[in-house]
C-alpha positions as CSV (number, residue, x, y, z in Angstrom):
1,M,31.8,-57.3,0.3
2,P,32.1,-60.2,2.6
3,Y,31.0,-60.5,6.1
4,I,30.8,-63.5,8.8
5,T,28.4,-62.9,11.9
6,V,30.2,-64.0,15.0
7,G,27.6,-62.9,17.3
8,K,24.9,-60.5,18.4
9,E,24.3,-57.4,20.5
10,N,20.7,-56.6,21.3
11,S,18.9,-56.5,18.0
12,G,22.0,-56.4,15.7
13,D,24.5,-58.7,14.2
14,I,28.1,-58.5,15.0
15,D,29.9,-58.9,11.5
16,L,33.5,-59.3,10.7
17,Y,34.6,-57.8,7.1
18,Y,37.0,-60.0,5.5
19,E,38.4,-60.5,2.0
20,D,39.5,-64.1,0.8
21,H,41.8,-63.9,-2.8
22,G,43.8,-66.1,-4.6
23,M,44.2,-69.9,-4.7
24,G,46.7,-72.1,-3.0
25,P,48.1,-72.8,0.6
26,P,45.9,-70.3,3.0
27,I,47.2,-67.5,4.8
28,V,45.6,-65.5,7.2
29,L,47.0,-61.8,7.9
30,I,45.8,-60.6,11.3
31,H,46.5,-56.8,11.6
32,G,47.5,-54.7,14.5
33,Y,46.0,-51.9,16.6
34,P,44.6,-49.4,15.5
35,L,44.4,-50.2,11.8
36,S,42.7,-52.5,9.7
37,G,43.1,-55.5,7.2
38,R,44.2,-52.6,4.9
39,A,47.5,-52.8,6.9
40,W,48.6,-55.4,4.7
41,E,48.7,-53.5,1.6
42,R,52.6,-54.5,0.7
43,Q,52.0,-57.8,1.7
44,M,49.1,-59.1,-0.2
45,P,50.1,-58.6,-4.1
46,V,53.6,-60.2,-3.1
47,L,51.8,-63.3,-1.2
48,L,49.1,-63.8,-3.9
49,A,51.8,-63.5,-6.5
50,A,53.8,-66.7,-4.9
51,G,50.7,-68.7,-4.9
52,Y,48.9,-68.2,-1.8
53,R,45.4,-67.9,-0.8
54,V,45.5,-64.8,1.3
55,I,42.9,-64.1,3.6
56,V,42.5,-60.6,5.6
57,Y,39.7,-59.5,8.1
58,D,39.1,-56.6,10.1
59,R,39.2,-57.2,14.0
60,R,35.8,-56.4,15.4
61,G,35.8,-52.8,16.5
62,F,38.0,-51.9,13.7
63,G,37.9,-51.1,9.8
64,R,34.6,-52.0,8.5
65,S,33.4,-54.7,11.1
66,S,30.9,-54.3,13.5
67,Q,31.5,-51.9,16.6
68,P,29.7,-53.5,19.7
69,W,30.1,-52.4,23.1
70,Y,31.9,-55.3,24.7
71,G,34.1,-58.3,23.4
72,Y,37.6,-56.6,23.3
73,D,39.6,-59.3,24.9
74,Y,41.7,-62.1,23.3
75,D,39.6,-64.9,24.1
76,T,36.9,-63.3,22.0
77,F,39.2,-62.0,19.4
78,T,40.5,-65.6,19.0
79,E,36.8,-67.0,18.8
80,D,36.0,-64.6,16.0
81,L,38.8,-65.9,13.8
82,N,38.2,-69.5,14.9
83,Q,34.6,-69.0,13.3
84,L,36.2,-67.3,10.3
85,V,38.6,-70.3,9.8
86,T,35.6,-72.7,10.2
87,E,33.1,-71.0,7.9
88,L,35.6,-70.6,5.2
89,G,37.0,-74.5,5.7
90,L,40.7,-73.7,6.0
91,R,42.9,-76.3,6.4
92,N,46.8,-76.6,7.4
93,L,46.8,-72.6,7.5
94,I,49.2,-69.9,7.9
95,L,48.8,-67.4,10.7
96,V,50.6,-64.0,10.5
97,G,50.0,-61.5,13.2
98,H,51.4,-58.0,13.3
99,S,51.4,-56.1,16.7
100,M,48.3,-57.1,18.8
101,G,47.4,-59.3,15.9
102,G,50.1,-61.6,17.4
103,G,48.3,-62.1,20.4
104,E,45.3,-63.9,18.1
105,V,48.1,-65.9,16.5
106,A,49.2,-67.3,19.9
107,R,45.9,-67.4,21.9
108,Y,44.8,-69.5,18.8
109,I,47.4,-72.0,18.9
110,G,47.2,-72.0,22.9
111,K,43.4,-73.2,22.8
112,H,43.4,-74.9,19.4
113,G,46.9,-76.2,19.0
114,T,48.8,-76.8,15.9
115,K,46.8,-79.7,13.9
116,N,45.5,-77.5,11.6
117,V,48.3,-74.6,11.3
118,S,51.4,-75.1,9.4
119,K,53.2,-72.4,10.2
120,A,53.2,-69.0,12.6
121,V,54.7,-65.7,12.0
122,F,54.8,-62.8,14.7
123,I,55.6,-59.3,13.2
124,S,56.2,-56.6,15.8
125,A,54.1,-58.5,18.1
126,I,53.0,-58.0,21.5
127,P,53.3,-61.8,23.0
128,P,54.5,-63.1,25.4
129,F,53.5,-60.6,28.1
130,L,54.0,-56.8,28.1
131,L,52.8,-56.1,31.9
132,K,55.7,-55.7,34.5
133,K,55.0,-57.9,37.3
134,P,57.1,-59.7,39.8
135,N,57.2,-63.1,38.1
136,N,57.9,-60.9,34.4
137,P,60.2,-58.1,35.4
138,E,61.1,-57.7,31.5
139,G,57.4,-55.9,31.1
140,V,56.5,-52.9,31.0
141,D,55.1,-50.7,34.0
142,G,51.6,-50.6,34.4
143,S,51.4,-46.7,34.5
144,V,52.3,-46.6,30.9
145,F,49.3,-48.3,30.1
146,E,47.1,-46.4,32.2
147,G,48.2,-43.2,30.7
148,I,47.5,-44.6,27.1
149,K,44.0,-45.2,28.2
150,K,43.6,-41.9,29.7
151,A,44.8,-40.3,26.5
152,V,42.6,-42.0,24.3
153,A,39.5,-41.5,26.3
154,G,40.4,-37.5,26.6
155,D,41.0,-37.1,22.9
156,R,40.9,-40.1,20.6
157,P,42.0,-38.4,17.2
158,A,44.8,-36.4,18.8
159,F,46.1,-39.5,20.6
160,L,45.9,-41.4,17.2
161,S,47.7,-38.7,15.4
162,Q,50.6,-39.2,17.8
163,F,50.3,-42.9,17.7
164,C,50.5,-42.8,14.1
165,D,53.6,-40.9,14.4
166,M,55.3,-43.3,16.6
167,F,53.8,-46.3,14.5
168,Y,56.6,-44.9,11.8
169,N,59.0,-43.3,13.4
170,T,58.2,-40.3,11.4
171,D,60.8,-37.9,13.0
172,I,63.4,-40.2,11.4
173,L,61.6,-41.7,8.6
174,K,58.9,-39.6,7.0
175,G,60.0,-38.8,3.4
176,E,62.4,-41.5,3.3
177,L,60.4,-44.7,4.1
178,V,57.1,-43.4,4.7
179,S,55.3,-40.4,3.2
180,D,52.9,-38.1,4.8
181,Q,49.9,-39.2,2.9
182,A,50.6,-42.8,4.1
183,V,50.5,-41.6,7.8
184,Q,47.4,-39.7,7.0
185,A,45.8,-42.7,5.7
186,S,46.4,-44.8,8.7
187,W,45.1,-42.3,10.9
188,T,42.2,-42.1,8.9
189,I,41.8,-45.5,8.9
190,S,42.5,-45.8,12.9
191,V,40.0,-42.8,13.9
192,E,37.0,-44.6,12.5
193,C,37.6,-47.4,15.2
194,S,35.2,-47.9,18.0
195,P,35.9,-45.3,20.8
196,K,35.2,-48.3,23.1
197,A,37.7,-50.7,21.1
198,A,40.3,-48.2,21.5
199,V,40.3,-47.8,25.1
200,D,39.8,-51.5,26.1
201,C,42.2,-53.2,23.6
202,V,45.1,-51.5,25.7
203,D,44.0,-53.6,28.5
204,A,44.1,-56.6,26.1
205,W,47.5,-55.8,25.3
206,L,48.2,-56.9,28.7
207,T,47.2,-60.3,28.2
208,D,49.7,-63.1,29.4
209,F,50.6,-65.4,26.7
210,R,53.5,-67.5,28.1
211,E,51.6,-70.4,28.3
212,D,50.1,-70.2,24.7
213,L,53.6,-69.9,23.4
214,K,54.4,-73.4,24.9
215,N,51.8,-75.0,22.5
216,I,53.8,-73.7,19.4
217,D,55.5,-76.6,17.7
218,I,55.4,-75.6,14.3
219,P,57.8,-73.7,12.3
220,T,57.7,-70.0,13.6
221,L,59.1,-66.7,12.2
222,V,59.3,-63.7,14.5
223,V,60.4,-60.4,12.7
224,H,60.8,-57.1,14.9
225,G,62.4,-53.7,14.3
226,D,65.2,-52.6,16.4
227,A,63.9,-49.2,16.8
228,D,60.0,-50.3,17.4
229,R,58.5,-47.6,19.8
230,I,55.4,-48.9,20.8
231,V,56.5,-52.9,21.5
232,P,59.8,-52.4,22.0
233,L,62.0,-55.6,20.7
234,A,63.6,-56.4,24.2
235,N,60.0,-56.9,26.0
236,S,58.6,-58.8,23.1
237,G,60.3,-60.2,19.8
238,K,63.6,-61.3,21.4
239,R,61.4,-63.1,24.3
240,T,58.8,-64.6,21.9
241,A,61.6,-66.1,20.0
242,A,63.2,-67.5,23.2
243,S,60.2,-69.1,24.2
244,V,59.3,-71.0,21.0
245,K,61.7,-73.6,20.2
246,G,63.2,-73.7,16.9
247,S,61.7,-70.3,16.1
248,K,63.5,-67.7,13.8
249,L,64.2,-64.5,14.7
250,V,64.8,-61.5,12.1
251,V,65.7,-58.1,13.7
252,I,65.3,-55.2,11.2
253,E,67.8,-52.4,11.8
254,G,66.5,-49.0,12.2
255,G,62.6,-50.7,11.8
256,P,59.9,-48.8,13.6
257,H,56.6,-50.7,14.8
258,G,55.0,-50.4,10.9
259,I,57.9,-52.6,9.6
260,S,55.1,-54.2,7.1
261,W,55.4,-50.6,5.3
262,T,58.4,-48.8,5.8
263,H,60.6,-52.0,5.4
264,A,58.1,-54.0,3.4
265,D,60.8,-55.4,0.9
266,R,62.7,-56.9,3.5
267,V,59.7,-58.2,5.6
268,N,58.3,-59.8,2.2
269,R,61.8,-61.4,1.4
270,E,61.8,-63.0,5.2
271,L,58.1,-64.0,5.2
272,L,58.1,-65.6,1.5
273,G,61.5,-67.1,2.6
274,F,60.3,-68.7,5.4
275,L,57.1,-69.7,3.8
276,G,59.4,-71.2,1.3
277,K,58.0,-69.6,-1.9
278,M,59.2,-67.0,-3.7
279,S,57.8,-64.4,-6.4
280,R,59.5,-63.9,-9.5
281,D,60.0,-60.5,-8.8
282,L,61.7,-61.1,-5.5
283,K,64.0,-63.8,-7.0
284,S,65.4,-61.5,-9.3
285,A,65.5,-58.4,-7.1
């Protein structure tokens, strides 16, 4: 299993687990909270069949990556991503971020520009700025996030179970677009995350990406479900699309936060259509 070392904590290395498959234009898939690179299970085969080199990695604190006690902020996350890009020698890459993974997409471009990025994709992503403030009245009240942190600290496994239900809107979609087993698999992955990361990442969600988005001058796709209960469309996807000139907004009717699983066919169609390549299976479907 390949790892890249991105730092040290006392006597131990901080390693990121990654997978690097296929040949062609490189596309980096960045997962959301509280999952891992496994979250892209229904996108990877389609992208590989369409002729892309697909790279997925587990964010620090999640999946098979190291679980240090610090570094759960977007400047650190973005430096981790940059080290991976540099180590693999990626050029003209495509960045795709789901949920909090959209933060890495925004901050990476905000810090490094678009000279090495050809396209950007935000799926159910948290930018531009989730926290309600006088200069950001469209945000969500801070008490909501404090309640989440308290719930995580109080009983993380129970919170993550509820979170997975909200992730897929299981009260409506279970048995139709998501199985009990898929929800359980997500919980199993999520409960292995660092308890410290599970709390600290809630603060990271409140990062202001508005200035980062101003640096995006490349083709950009924003995909969001209109039934997203975790990152509401009105607070995020619509505003991101409005902030990035020339971007394309795709709203998936009835789509929950986890649209890359529940509405995988639609997400894959939109993604590959935007990227300019279409696999044979999708063309004939």
